[in-house]
GUMI-386444 format. One record per residue (C-alpha): residue in three letters; x, y, z. Coordinates in steps of 0.5 Angstrom, whole numbers. Layout:
N
["ALA", [X, Y, Z]],
...
//
This chain:
469
["MET", [3, -43, 44]],
["ARG", [3, -37, 40]],
["PRO", [-2, -32, 40]],
["THR", [-7, -31, 34]],
["LEU", [-8, -24, 32]],
["LEU", [-15, -24, 34]],
["ALA", [-13, -26, 41]],
["MET", [-7, -20, 41]],
["ALA", [-13, -15, 39]],
["GLY", [-16, -16, 45]],
["LEU", [-10, -12, 48]],
["LEU", [-12, -6, 43]],
["CYS", [-17, -1, 45]],
["CYS", [-19, 6, 43]],
["CYS", [-15, 13, 43]],
["GLY", [-17, 19, 40]],
["PRO", [-19, 21, 33]],
["VAL", [-14, 24, 28]],
["ALA", [-14, 31, 28]],
["ALA", [-16, 34, 21]],
["LYS", [-13, 40, 18]],
["SER", [-19, 42, 13]],
["ARG", [-25, 39, 12]],
["PHE", [-22, 36, 6]],
["THR", [-19, 31, 11]],
["ASP", [-24, 30, 16]],
["ASP", [-24, 23, 18]],
["PRO", [-30, 19, 19]],
["TYR", [-26, 12, 20]],
["PRO", [-21, 15, 26]],
["SER", [-15, 11, 29]],
["THR", [-17, 6, 35]],
["TYR", [-10, 4, 36]],
["LYS", [-7, 4, 43]],
["ALA", [0, 2, 45]],
["ILE", [0, -5, 48]],
["ALA", [2, -4, 56]],
["SER", [9, -6, 57]],
["GLY", [14, -4, 63]],
["PRO", [20, -1, 62]],
["VAL", [26, -4, 58]],
["LEU", [33, -3, 58]],
["ILE", [37, -6, 52]],
["GLU", [45, -6, 55]],
["HIS", [52, -6, 51]],
["ALA", [49, -6, 44]],
["THR", [52, -2, 38]],
["VAL", [46, 3, 37]],
["LEU", [45, 6, 30]],
["THR", [40, 12, 32]],
["GLY", [38, 14, 25]],
["THR", [40, 21, 26]],
["GLY", [47, 19, 23]],
["THR", [50, 17, 30]],
["ARG", [53, 10, 32]],
["LEU", [54, 9, 39]],
["ASP", [58, 3, 41]],
["ASP", [57, -1, 48]],
["ALA", [51, 3, 49]],
["ASP", [44, 3, 52]],
["VAL", [37, 4, 50]],
["LEU", [32, 5, 55]],
["LEU", [24, 5, 54]],
["VAL", [19, 8, 59]],
["ASP", [12, 9, 58]],
["GLY", [12, 6, 51]],
["LYS", [17, 12, 48]],
["VAL", [25, 12, 48]],
["SER", [27, 15, 54]],
["ALA", [34, 15, 53]],
["VAL", [40, 13, 49]],
["GLY", [47, 13, 52]],
["GLN", [52, 9, 56]],
["ARG", [51, 6, 63]],
["LEU", [44, 9, 63]],
["GLN", [40, 8, 70]],
["ALA", [34, 4, 69]],
["PRO", [28, 4, 74]],
["ALA", [28, -2, 78]],
["ASP", [23, -6, 75]],
["ALA", [26, -5, 68]],
["THR", [27, -11, 64]],
["ARG", [34, -12, 62]],
["VAL", [36, -15, 55]],
["ASP", [43, -16, 54]],
["GLY", [45, -13, 47]],
["THR", [53, -15, 48]],
["GLY", [55, -17, 41]],
["LYS", [48, -14, 38]],
["TRP", [46, -8, 34]],
["VAL", [40, -4, 36]],
["THR", [36, 1, 31]],
["PRO", [30, 4, 30]],
["GLY", [24, 0, 27]],
["ILE", [24, -1, 20]],
["ILE", [19, 3, 16]],
["ASP", [16, 1, 9]],
["VAL", [14, 7, 5]],
["HIS", [11, 3, -1]],
["SER", [7, -3, 1]],
["HIS", [1, -7, -1]],
["LEU", [0, -12, 5]],
["GLY", [-7, -12, 7]],
["VAL", [-10, -10, 0]],
["TYR", [-6, -15, -4]],
["PRO", [-5, -20, 1]],
["SER", [-3, -27, 1]],
["PRO", [-5, -32, -1]],
["GLY", [-5, -28, -8]],
["VAL", [-12, -30, -11]],
["ARG", [-17, -26, -15]],
["ALA", [-21, -26, -9]],
["HIS", [-16, -22, -5]],
["SER", [-14, -17, -11]],
["ASP", [-17, -11, -7]],
["GLY", [-11, -6, -9]],
["ASN", [-13, -3, -16]],
["GLU", [-20, 0, -17]],
["MET", [-19, 0, -25]],
["THR", [-26, 3, -26]],
["ALA", [-23, 10, -28]],
["PRO", [-17, 13, -30]],
["VAL", [-18, 18, -23]],
["THR", [-20, 14, -17]],
["ALA", [-18, 19, -12]],
["ASN", [-25, 18, -8]],
["VAL", [-22, 11, -6]],
["TRP", [-18, 9, 0]],
["ALA", [-13, 4, 1]],
["GLU", [-15, 3, 8]],
["HIS", [-22, 0, 6]],
["SER", [-19, -6, 3]],
["VAL", [-14, -7, 8]],
["TRP", [-15, -15, 11]],
["PRO", [-11, -15, 18]],
["GLN", [-11, -22, 17]],
["ASP", [-6, -22, 12]],
["PRO", [0, -27, 14]],
["GLY", [5, -22, 11]],
["PHE", [4, -17, 17]],
["GLY", [7, -22, 21]],
["MET", [13, -24, 16]],
["ALA", [14, -17, 16]],
["LEU", [15, -16, 23]],
["ALA", [20, -22, 23]],
["GLY", [24, -17, 19]],
["GLY", [24, -11, 23]],
["VAL", [18, -7, 20]],
["THR", [14, -3, 25]],
["SER", [10, 2, 21]],
["LEU", [8, 2, 13]],
["GLN", [5, 6, 8]],
["VAL", [0, 1, 5]],
["LEU", [-2, 4, -2]],
["PRO", [-7, 3, -8]],
["GLY", [-4, 0, -14]],
["SER", [-1, 4, -20]],
["ALA", [-6, 2, -26]],
["ASN", [-9, 9, -25]],
["LEU", [-7, 16, -26]],
["VAL", [-9, 18, -19]],
["GLY", [-10, 11, -15]],
["GLY", [-13, 14, -9]],
["ARG", [-11, 15, -1]],
["GLY", [-6, 11, 2]],
["VAL", [-6, 9, 10]],
["THR", [0, 9, 15]],
["LEU", [-1, 3, 19]],
["LYS", [3, 1, 26]],
["ASN", [5, -7, 25]],
["VAL", [1, -10, 30]],
["ALA", [-4, -15, 31]],
["ALA", [-11, -13, 30]],
["THR", [-18, -15, 27]],
["SER", [-20, -8, 24]],
["TYR", [-15, -3, 20]],
["GLN", [-17, 2, 25]],
["ALA", [-14, -1, 31]],
["MET", [-7, -1, 26]],
["LYS", [-8, 6, 24]],
["PHE", [-2, 10, 26]],
["PRO", [-5, 16, 30]],
["GLY", [-4, 23, 27]],
["ALA", [-1, 20, 20]],
["PRO", [-3, 24, 14]],
["TRP", [-6, 20, 8]],
["GLY", [-2, 19, 2]],
["LEU", [-4, 20, -5]],
["LYS", [-2, 15, -10]],
["MET", [-1, 17, -17]],
["ALA", [2, 14, -23]],
["CYS", [6, 16, -29]],
["GLY", [8, 12, -35]],
["GLU", [6, 5, -38]],
["ASN", [1, 3, -33]],
["PRO", [-5, 8, -34]],
["LYS", [-4, 8, -41]],
["ARG", [-4, 0, -42]],
["VAL", [-10, 0, -37]],
["TYR", [-14, 5, -40]],
["GLY", [-12, 6, -47]],
["GLY", [-17, 1, -50]],
["LYS", [-23, 4, -45]],
["GLY", [-23, 11, -47]],
["GLY", [-18, 13, -42]],
["PRO", [-11, 16, -44]],
["ALA", [-7, 12, -49]],
["THR", [-1, 16, -49]],
["ARG", [4, 19, -44]],
["MET", [1, 26, -47]],
["GLY", [-6, 23, -45]],
["ASN", [-4, 22, -38]],
["VAL", [-1, 29, -37]],
["ALA", [-8, 32, -40]],
["GLY", [-12, 27, -35]],
["TYR", [-8, 30, -29]],
["ARG", [-9, 37, -31]],
["ALA", [-16, 36, -32]],
["ALA", [-17, 33, -25]],
["PHE", [-13, 38, -21]],
["ILE", [-17, 44, -25]],
["ASP", [-23, 41, -22]],
["ALA", [-20, 40, -15]],
["ALA", [-17, 47, -15]],
["GLU", [-24, 50, -17]],
["TYR", [-27, 46, -12]],
["ARG", [-22, 48, -7]],
["SER", [-23, 55, -8]],
["LYS", [-31, 54, -7]],
["ASN", [-31, 50, -1]],
["GLN", [-26, 53, 4]],
["PRO", [-28, 59, 9]],
["LYS", [-27, 65, 6]],
["ASP", [-21, 67, 10]],
["GLN", [-17, 61, 8]],
["GLN", [-19, 61, 0]],
["PRO", [-12, 62, -3]],
["LYS", [-10, 67, -8]],
["LYS", [-9, 62, -14]],
["LYS", [-11, 61, -21]],
["ARG", [-18, 60, -22]],
["TRP", [-20, 55, -28]],
["PHE", [-27, 55, -31]],
["SER", [-31, 49, -32]],
["ARG", [-36, 47, -37]],
["ALA", [-41, 47, -32]],
["SER", [-40, 55, -31]],
["GLY", [-39, 56, -38]],
["GLY", [-32, 56, -39]],
["GLU", [-29, 53, -46]],
["GLY", [-24, 48, -47]],
["ASN", [-24, 44, -41]],
["ASP", [-24, 37, -41]],
["SER", [-24, 36, -33]],
["GLY", [-32, 34, -33]],
["GLY", [-34, 40, -30]],
["ASP", [-35, 42, -22]],
["THR", [-40, 39, -17]],
["GLY", [-45, 45, -17]],
["GLY", [-44, 45, -9]],
["LYS", [-45, 38, -8]],
["ARG", [-39, 34, -4]],
["ASP", [-35, 30, -8]],
["LEU", [-30, 25, -5]],
["LYS", [-25, 25, -11]],
["LEU", [-24, 32, -11]],
["ASP", [-24, 32, -3]],
["THR", [-17, 28, -4]],
["LEU", [-14, 32, -9]],
["ALA", [-16, 39, -6]],
["GLY", [-13, 36, 1]],
["ALA", [-7, 34, -3]],
["ILE", [-6, 42, -6]],
["ASN", [-7, 44, 1]],
["GLY", [-1, 40, 3]],
["ASP", [-5, 36, 8]],
["ILE", [-5, 29, 4]],
["LEU", [2, 27, 2]],
["VAL", [3, 26, -6]],
["HIS", [7, 19, -7]],
["ILE", [8, 18, -15]],
["HIS", [10, 12, -18]],
["CYS", [15, 14, -24]],
["TYR", [21, 11, -27]],
["ARG", [23, 15, -32]],
["ALA", [27, 22, -31]],
["ASP", [23, 26, -36]],
["GLU", [17, 24, -33]],
["MET", [19, 26, -26]],
["ASN", [21, 33, -29]],
["ILE", [14, 33, -32]],
["MET", [11, 31, -25]],
["MET", [15, 36, -22]],
["ASP", [13, 42, -26]],
["LEU", [5, 39, -26]],
["ALA", [6, 40, -18]],
["LYS", [9, 47, -19]],
["GLU", [3, 49, -24]],
["PHE", [-2, 47, -18]],
["GLY", [1, 48, -12]],
["PHE", [2, 41, -9]],
["LYS", [8, 38, -6]],
["ILE", [11, 31, -8]],
["ALA", [13, 27, -2]],
["ALA", [17, 22, -6]],
["PHE", [18, 19, -13]],
["HIS", [17, 11, -12]],
["HIS", [21, 6, -16]],
["GLY", [25, 11, -20]],
["VAL", [30, 7, -24]],
["GLU", [32, 14, -27]],
["ALA", [32, 18, -21]],
["TYR", [40, 18, -21]],
["LYS", [39, 23, -27]],
["VAL", [35, 28, -23]],
["ALA", [38, 27, -17]],
["ASP", [40, 34, -16]],
["ARG", [33, 37, -18]],
["LEU", [30, 32, -13]],
["ALA", [34, 34, -7]],
["GLN", [33, 42, -9]],
["GLU", [26, 40, -9]],
["GLY", [26, 37, -3]],
["ILE", [23, 30, -6]],
["CYS", [25, 23, -3]],
["GLY", [27, 18, -8]],
["ALA", [24, 11, -5]],
["LEU", [27, 6, -9]],
["TRP", [29, -1, -10]],
["ALA", [36, -3, -9]],
["ASP", [37, -7, -16]],
["TRP", [30, -8, -20]],
["TRP", [31, -6, -27]],
["GLY", [29, -8, -34]],
["PHE", [23, -12, -33]],
["LYS", [19, -7, -38]],
["MET", [21, -1, -42]],
["GLU", [21, 5, -38]],
["SER", [25, 1, -33]],
["PHE", [30, -1, -38]],
["ASP", [36, 5, -36]],
["GLY", [37, 3, -29]],
["ILE", [43, 2, -25]],
["GLN", [45, -1, -18]],
["GLU", [48, 5, -16]],
["ASN", [42, 9, -16]],
["ILE", [40, 10, -9]],
["ALA", [47, 12, -7]],
["ILE", [47, 17, -12]],
["VAL", [40, 20, -10]],
["ASP", [43, 20, -3]],
["ARG", [50, 23, -5]],
["ALA", [46, 30, -8]],
["PRO", [47, 35, -3]],
["GLY", [40, 35, 1]],
["GLY", [38, 28, -2]],
["CYS", [33, 24, 1]],
["ALA", [34, 16, -1]],
["ILE", [29, 11, 1]],
["VAL", [30, 3, 0]],
["HIS", [22, 1, -1]],
["SER", [19, -6, -2]],
["ASP", [13, -6, -6]],
["SER", [13, -13, -5]],
["GLU", [11, -18, 0]],
["GLU", [17, -22, 0]],
["GLY", [22, -16, 0]],
["ILE", [19, -13, 6]],
["GLN", [22, -18, 10]],
["ARG", [29, -17, 8]],
["LEU", [29, -9, 7]],
["ASN", [36, -9, 11]],
["GLN", [39, -14, 6]],
["GLU", [36, -9, 0]],
["ALA", [40, -3, 3]],
["ALA", [46, -8, 4]],
["LYS", [46, -9, -3]],
["VAL", [46, -1, -4]],
["ILE", [52, -1, 1]],
["ALA", [56, -6, -3]],
["ASN", [55, -3, -10]],
["ALA", [57, 4, -8]],
["ARG", [63, 1, -5]],
["LYS", [65, -2, -12]],
["ILE", [65, 6, -15]],
["GLY", [69, 8, -9]],
["MET", [63, 11, -5]],
["ASP", [64, 8, 2]],
["ILE", [57, 9, 6]],
["SER", [57, 7, 14]],
["PRO", [52, 3, 17]],
["GLU", [50, 9, 21]],
["HIS", [48, 13, 15]],
["ALA", [45, 7, 11]],
["ILE", [40, 6, 17]],
["THR", [37, 13, 15]],
["TRP", [34, 10, 8]],
["LEU", [30, 5, 12]],
["THR", [28, 9, 18]],
["ALA", [29, 17, 18]],
["ASN", [28, 18, 11]],
["PRO", [21, 14, 10]],
["ALA", [18, 17, 16]],
["LYS", [20, 24, 13]],
["ALA", [16, 22, 7]],
["MET", [10, 20, 11]],
["GLY", [10, 26, 15]],
["ILE", [11, 22, 22]],
["SER", [18, 24, 23]],
["THR", [17, 28, 29]],
["VAL", [14, 22, 33]],
["THR", [18, 16, 30]],
["GLY", [24, 14, 25]],
["THR", [30, 15, 30]],
["LEU", [32, 13, 37]],
["GLU", [31, 20, 40]],
["PRO", [28, 21, 47]],
["GLY", [20, 22, 47]],
["LYS", [19, 19, 40]],
["MET", [16, 12, 40]],
["GLY", [19, 6, 43]],
["ASP", [19, 3, 36]],
["VAL", [26, -1, 36]],
["VAL", [29, -7, 33]],
["LEU", [35, -12, 36]],
["TRP", [39, -15, 31]],
["ASN", [44, -21, 32]],
["ARG", [49, -17, 29]],
["ASN", [50, -12, 24]],
["PRO", [44, -11, 20]],
["PHE", [47, -10, 14]],
["SER", [50, -17, 14]],
["VAL", [47, -23, 10]],
["TYR", [47, -27, 16]],
["ALA", [43, -21, 20]],
["GLN", [36, -23, 23]],
["ALA", [32, -19, 28]],
["GLU", [32, -22, 34]],
["GLN", [27, -18, 38]],
["VAL", [22, -12, 35]],
["TYR", [19, -7, 40]],
["ILE", [13, -3, 38]],
["ASP", [11, 3, 43]],
["GLY", [16, -1, 48]],
["ALA", [12, -7, 48]],
["ARG", [16, -13, 45]],
["VAL", [11, -16, 40]],
["TYR", [16, -21, 36]],
["ASP", [22, -25, 39]],
["ARG", [25, -30, 35]],
["HIS", [27, -34, 41]],
["ASP", [20, -34, 44]],
["ARG", [15, -38, 40]],
["SER", [9, -34, 44]],
["ARG", [12, -28, 41]],
["GLN", [11, -30, 34]],
["PRO", [4, -28, 32]],
["VAL", [1, -32, 27]],
["SER", [-6, -30, 23]],
["ASP", [-12, -33, 25]],
["PHE", [-13, -35, 17]],
["MET", [-6, -39, 18]],
["LEU", [-8, -42, 24]],
["GLY", [-15, -44, 20]],
["GLN", [-11, -47, 14]],
["GLY", [-7, -51, 19]],
["GLY", [-1, -47, 17]],
["ALA", [2, -45, 24]],
["PRO", [4, -50, 29]],
//
């Protein structure tokens, strides 16, 4: 009998809180995630893609105490290690999705489950996606079967600033805190282009792209002032200061400062300026990406990644120079005007720029189940224009690069000693159309096995609906 998420949650218990970098990122709802207890595991004689650009043939991966202990050939394992025959199979780091809405737009997709967009104001930096996450979403289990071990759940794109995103470990739980990736920074979701002006054009909000930019600037003007007033004096930055109407300034439509009262919206924006909250921007057009990079310079924040970016290929060199990742689809384009000028070589061109950081993301409860095949599309389309991309390089789009953009690359995303034992065993080259994830390990524990029904967790919601055997 397959375990339910509720039953498996009993294996999780409390661990220490996330360390805050500033008062703007104090966490009153800290992670309670703890790795499932597991013994050592040795996967032998597999083709290993480490996520560092290296491929090892007939190699082993040793997991001990929930971490990668060693990667190489003919490894020695503890006597009590579980040995897994990887002959003819491939091993990669666990897949990481930088852009997901699982849990906040869960399945089934009914109005009662629509919790991903707080469409009450153009700037809702005060909301946190984690407070909408429904751990019983069947999509988590489906993503696990596709090799996804970690994911960033973001608010939707209706707003100029949609709120904080949260990074989760893809484990069975009854609370989001028990899924919350220990120590991961929050992401800040922003959006440019058509969506905010369409949603708020008739509601007194921005109705044009110039209105969008004015809205970002007004919000960050308030945040910069709030930040300068609410940090210890020895940490107060020597940055520009703006005057709000509340302090007698003129020409500022930002709504004024808070008069000393704590403001959840400004906490988030100030945390982004500090660099403690990573900025992720939904943006399609090259001209708008340029504007957003200039906005970041004006207010001193760093953009971690542009998401969707169907025109990212037009600014690939600047993205690389600025150290900004492109979190992109393999071939989605043309479904609205701002996505019209997409090309199927987009990811390959962003990747090719010296220092480029390309990511294959989903933004889909279905696409997250086959991110390996989405990456395979990129390899195929690049080959058509004479760009030969190896599997050992392409895997970085799904593991190392999203980990970098999410601020967790020191602990996951590659198979290196000391990192989390988040591992996928594939039945063949993961970029084959016939590839399937056979086993998935999170922190060294086998949480999914295609050939063992007891290791195929099903949400209690699905059991209650008669949707699982």
